[in-house]
N, C-alpha and C positions, 0 to 999 in steps of 0.2 A: 136667714139673714147673716150678713157678714159685717164685721166692724169696718168703719170708714178707713179707706186706705188699703184694705186687704182685698186680694183677689180670690174669688171662689175657685175651687178645684177645677171645675169644668172649663172656666175661662182660661186658667193656666194651661190646661191641655191644648185648648184651641190655639192660644197664642204661641205656645211652644211648637206645635205642629206647623203653624204658618211660618215661623222663623226657620225651622229646619227645612221646610219645603223651599223657601227662598234661597237658603244656603245651598241646598242640593242643586237647584237650577243654575246658580252661579258657578258651581263646580263642574257640572256635567255638560252645560251648554257648549256646543261646538268644540268639544274637548280634543278632537283630533286635527283641528284646523292648522295649528302651528307645527313647524318642523320639530323633530327631536332635537334636544340639546345634547351637548357633549356628555354630561354626566348621565343623562337618560340612556343614551346609546351604550355607554359603558355598563350600566346596570343590566340592560338586555343581553349584552354579550356575555357577561358573567352568568346570568340566569339560564342561558341556553346550554350551558355545559352541565356536566355531572355534578351531583351533590358533593362528591369528594373534591372535585376541582374548585367548587365554590368555597369549600372550607380552606383549602390550601392557598387559594388566591387571597382571601380576606385576611389570612394570617399575616400577609405581607402588606396589607393595605391599612387604611385608617378606620375601617368599618368592621362590623361584626356580621355573622353569616345569616341571621334569622330572616331579614327582609328579602335577601336574594334567594334564599331557600324557598320562602313563600312565593316569590315571583317565578321561580322555576316551575312550581306546580300550577301556578296561574296560567303561564304561557302554554303549558301542556294542555290545559283545558280549553283556553280561549284564543290561543294563537298569539302572534307577535306583531300584529298591526298596532299603529300608534294608539288608536282609540281604545282597542281592547285592553292594552296594557295600562294605559293611563287611568282607566276606570278603577283599577285596583287601588290607586292612591285616592281617587275621589270618594270611594266607599268609606275609607277611614276618615277622610275630610268631613264627611257628613256625620259619622258616628261621634266625632269630637263634640258636636254641638249639644246633644242631650247630656253627654258626660260633663260638659262645661256647666250646664244648668245645675246638675246635681252638686258639683263642686261649689258653684256660686251660692247655693242655698246654705252652705256651711258658714258663709260670711254675711249674706245679704237677705233681705226680704224678697218675697216672690217677684214683686214688680221689678226690682233692680236685678235680680238673678236673670229674669227674662231679658233685661236690657244688656247685661253682660253677654248673654248668649247671642243676642242680635249683633253685638260688636264682633264676636267671633264669626258670625255668619257672613258678614260683609268685610271681614279683615282681608285686605289685599294680599298680605303675605301668606295667610292660611289658604286663600284661594289659589295663589300661585303654586304652592307645593301640593295642593290637592289635584292639580292638573299636571304634575310632573312625576315621572317614574323614579321616585326616590323614597327613602325610608322616613322622611320627615313628618308626614301626616300620621303614620303609624307610631312614630316616636312621641309625637304630641298627644295622641290619643292615650297611649299607655301612661305617659306622664300625668295627664289629667286624672285618670283612674287611680293612679298611685297616690296622689295627693288626697283624693276623695276618700279612699279606704283608710289612709293614714289618719285623717281627721275623724272618721267614723270609729276607729279603734279608740282614739283619745276620749270620745264622747260616750261610747256605749260598751266598749270592751267585749263585744260579741265575737264568738269564735268564727262565725262566717266571714267577718271582715278581716280577721287574721288570715284566713284561707285565701280570700280574694286578693288581699294585699300581697301575699307570698307569690301567688300565681302571676299577678301583674308585674311584680318586680323581677321575677324570673324571666319573663319575656323581655322586659326592658333592658336587662344587662346583656342580652344577646342581640339587641337592636343597634345600640350605639354606645360607645364608651362614655359619652357625656351624660348618659342616664345615671351614672354613678354620682354626678353632682346633684341630682334630684335626691338621692338617698342621703348624701352628705347634708343637704339643706334640711331635710327632715330630722336628721340626728342633731344638728346644731339647734334647731328650733325646739325640739323636745327637751334637750338638756338645759337650754337657756330659759325655758318656761317651767322648770321643775316644780316650782311652788304654786303654780296655777292649777286650780281645780276645774277640770273640763266637764264634769257632770255633777249634779247636786247629790246623787246617791253615793258617789265614791265607792263603787262596787269593789274595786281592787286598789291597792296602794300603787303609787308611782313606781316603786321598786319592782313590783310584780309585772307591771306593764313593760318596764325596762328589760327585765329578764326575758319576757316574751319576744321583744324586739331582738334581743341577742340571739335567741333560738332561730328566729327567721334569718338573721344575718348569717348564722352558721350554715343554715340550709342553702342559702344563696351561694355561699362560698364553696360548699361541697359541689353544687351543680355547675359552678363556674370554673372550678379547678381544672377539669380536663382541657378547657380552652387556654387557661393560663399556662398550663404545662406545655401545650403545643406551641404557644406563642413564645415562650422562653426558649424552647428547643429550636425554633426557626430563626432566632436572633442571629444576625450575621450572614444569612443566606440571601441578602438583597431585599429591597423594599420597592413597592409600587406607590408609596405614599407621596403626595404632592409636596413640593417645596413652597413654604409660605414665608412671607416677609414678617418682620416684627411689627406688631401693631403700634399705633400711637393713640393718644387720648381721643383723637378725631374718630377712630374706628368705633369707639364706644358710642359716641354721639350718632354716628351713621347707623349703628345697629339698632338703636332705639327709634331712629327715624324710620328704618325699614320695618320694624315691628308695628309701627303706626300706619305707615303709608305705602308699604310694599316697595316695589322697584319702579323708579321714576327716571325720566331723562335727567341729565346732569344739570341743566339750567333750573328745572323745578326743584331738584334736590338742594341746590345751592341756596335758592331763595328761602325754602322752608327751614333749612338748618340754621339760617341766620336768626330765626326766632327761638332757637333752642335755649340759649342762656336765660331769656325771659321766662320760658316755661319752667326751667329748673328753679329759678328764684321764686316764682309763684308757688311751686310745689313745697319748697322749704317753709315759706311763710304760712302756707295752709296747714302743714303738719305741726308747726310750732304752736298753732292755736287750737289744736285738737289733742289736748292732753288731759286725762289719759285716753289712749286709743284702745279700742277693743283688742285684747291680746291676740285673737286669731288673725287680725289684720297684720300683725308683725310677721306672720308667715308669708303673706303676699309681698311684703317689703324684703324679707330675707330671701325668698325664692326668686325675686327679681334681681337683687343686687349681688348676692353671694356668688352665683355661678359666673356672672360676668367678671367680677373682680378677680376671682381665682384664675379664670382662663387668661385674663389679661396679664396677671403677674407671672404665671407659668410661661407665657409667651415671651415676656421680657427677660426673665431671669434664667430660663432653661432652654426651651425649644418652642418656636412659634406654632401654636395650635389654634389661633383665634380666627374663627369664621362665624359670621352672623348666623348662618343656617344651622350650625352646630348648637347655637344658643337658643334655638326655637323652643327649647324646654322651659324657658322662663315665661313664655307668652300666656299660658292659661292664668297664672297668678297675676301677671302684669295687667291683663284685661280686666280681671276682677278688681285690682287695685284702682285702675282708672274709673271703673264704675262706682266704687266706694267713694272716691273723691267727689263724683257728681252727686251721689246720694247724700253726702254730708253737706253739700252746698245748699243754700236756701234761696227761695224767692226767684227774682229775675235772673240772678247770676246762674242758677241751676239751669234755667231754660235756655239762656244764651249759650252756656258751655255745651249743653246737650246738642243744640242745633249746630254749633261749630264742629263738634266731634263727628256727628253723623254726616254733615255736609262734606267735611274733609275726607272721611273714609269713602263716601260715594264718589267724589270727584277723583280721588286717587285711584280707586278701582277702575273707573271708566278710562282714565288715562293709561293705566297699566294694560288694559285690554287692547287699546287702540294705537298707542304710540309705537312707532318703529325705531325710535331713538334710544330705546332702553338697551343697555349693554348686554344684559343677560339673555335677551332674545337672540337666538343664534339660528339663522336660516340655512342650516346644512342641507335641507331637502332641495331647495332651489339651486344652491351652489353645486352640489354633487350631480344633480340632473344635468346642469349645464356642462360640467366636466365630462360626463358620460357621453353627451351628444357631440362634443367638439374635439374629442381626442381620437387618435388612430394608433395602430400598433407601433409606429415609430416614435410616439411621444412617451413621456414618463410623468407621472403625477407625484410630486414631492410634498409632504406635509410638514409643517412647522408650527407647533411642536409635534412630536410623533404620536401622542395619544389622541390626536384628531382622527386616528385610524378608525375609531369605534363608530362614529356616525357615518364616515365614508363607507365602511364595509356594509352598513345597514342599507344605504341607498344606491351604492355604485353598481352600474351595469355596463361600464365602458370597456373598450379593448386595451387601454394603455396599462402598463405596469404601475404598481403602487410602491412607493418607498417613502423615506422621511429624512429630515435633518434633525439630529444625527440619524444615521441608518440604524434601525432597531428591529430586532426580531422578538416580539412579545412573548414567544414561546420559550425563550432562553433566559429571561430574567428582566431586571430593571432597565430603564432607559439609560444609555451611556451618558457621561458628562458632556455638556455642550461647551466646546472650546474652539478658539479660532483655528487651531491646527486641524482638529477633526473636521471642522466645517470645510476647510480647503480640500482635505483628502476625500471626504464624502462627495463633494461637488464634482471632483474628477471622476469618481466612480459612476455617479448618477448621469453625467452628461455623455459618457461614452456609449456610442451606439444609438443615441436618441436625438432626434432632430429638434424637438421642443421640450422644454421643462415647464410643466404647469405647477407653479408654486402656490399651494393652498395654505394660507396662513391666518392665524389669529393674532392680531397685533397686541392684544392685552395679555397674552400668555408668553411665558419665558421661551426665548429662542425664535419667536415668530419674526420680529423686526430684524434681528441679527441675520437670519437667513435671507430675508428680503434685501437688506442693504448690501450684503455680500454679492448676491446674484446681480443686483443693479450695477455693481462696479465691474462685473466680468462679462456680462452678456447683453445683447440687444433685447430690449423689452418690446414685445409685439402687442401686448394687450394688458389692460388693468381693469378689474371689475370688482365692485363692492356688492356684497349680498346682505349684510346686516351691519350693525354698528361696528363690529370688530373683525368681521370675516372678509378677507380679500383674496382674490385670485390674480396672480401675475404670471403672464406667459412669456417665456424667453426663448430666443433662437439659440440653441446650444451647439449645433453642428451644421455645417454646410458640406454637401457632397462635392467632390472635385468637379470642376467644370459645370456647375449648375447655377441657375438663377432662381430666386424666390419671387414668385408672382402672387399678388393678393387678388383673390377672385372678386370681380365686380358684379353689380346687378345685371342680370341678363346673360352672363357668361355661361358657356358650356365647355366641357373638355374638348369637344371638336373645334369650337371657335378659338379656344386658346391654342390648341395645336396648330391651327392654320396661322394664327398670329405669329407664332415663333418658328414654325417649320414649313409654312405654306403648304401643309398637307393635312386635311381633316382626319385622315385615317391614323395618323400618328398619335391620336389621343391615348392609345394603349400604352405608349411609352411614359406619358405623364401619369396615367393611372397606376402603372406598375411601380414607378419611382415613389409614389405617395401611398402605396398599399390601399388603393381605392378599389373596392370590389364592385360597386355599382356606380358607373360614370354619371348617372343622372342625379346622384345625391351629393352635390357640392354646394356649399353655402357661401353667400356673400361675405367677404372679409376673411375667408379661409386662405392661409398661405400655402401655395403649391410650389414644390421644387420642380424646376424646368431643366432637365438634363441637357447637356450639349451633345449633339449627335453629328456624325459625318454625313 
């Protein structure tokens, strides 16, 4: 027999298994259907190099080497196809769920710990990064375990938890720099709750626990010091870090929106964000009526607010580092806090809020799967395949900005040369500064010897629209094509041969019929084929521009 309101152990196992199974299905289903995105392709490119290259490259980047080192061995074992590599993220995305249940049990009863796990199972942003080849599911998994072992130490003081805590944090500090905010949150919480007794037996005094944490901190510093030394030595040798804009308060609201609803089209985002002030006001009123609050809940509040606040202030006062995905470290505690709010609600309000939350998560997830208007969906596969099929050796493909080279290299099989605005050799260092003078100089270099310029640009990335507007003002645009919300291809006529005419192939045309149209001789199709570097005269497509040389 169990007390009313309590779940027996076997039911908990069944429910948890069902939740994890649903979460796994949502993460693995059709995982290779979408194109690689820019960041994914960059991760693959790094991971396919040597371990030493990965180390040197990440020293100049904003990330740490553990994930791409893991990815290096994963690719060696399972290959570099989209599905095979994305599974590496999905595996950690599934492992987060039982870890979240364990962490939730430190704050909530079994029933509500299962609910928090269900929130994580259908969380749109967790599912998004479980299907993306990046370090964020691994980072979230390690963060969840770190908080769990931290609380286990406070409550039991057992040696095994100190060992697990040390190992987890050692992995975390080599996954992402923002994991240091997790450790800072724990330190602030520990010191601010110094007088609170976390277990009835009080096996050790708080001072001894504090000294144990200092020993762990020293161990972590020793293991991290080789990287710090190399990082300091590499300072001044160039950087591959992206340039970010300073955030505004709206970025904070947008971050919490995305933690709740994932990535949505702009019109949906605008409507839902309009309700945010009401949600914040309701939250303050709710907290003001829950006094005193269970001390452990303060950890969920601290772990949700402190990393966001510090990242925002550093971005305003020193250097912009604010990105929502970097702050995914707050989501385990944030989802537990949301669940605690529901658990503390009573009667009909609890049922209504639960239905609204689950309905909103489900609808957001469905829209995230199906909508083509989401800016972060980048259809490089279709775009690059189109470029491969429609270019010839007299063309040149120019990328704006240059780091679009990573997905292009993954998919590209065409005959045209690849370059970028500004011209960049990634083997020689960081991307050059984008200036109007350099744009003009590089355009002259790029157009020389090439009949058409295929400008492949992302209008939401720095330099994309600048390159497009400049080429619009200098050349005749032959074609414009959109492949996803922000990815565009613009084709320009850059050079005309002396005494030649450009003819656009029409439906039913052959090289022989075109030759007869201009030369009154079917056999002179070879002249047109040679002028356009066409190896197979039977493979010309409707709409293709052909140079028609003048002959005597």
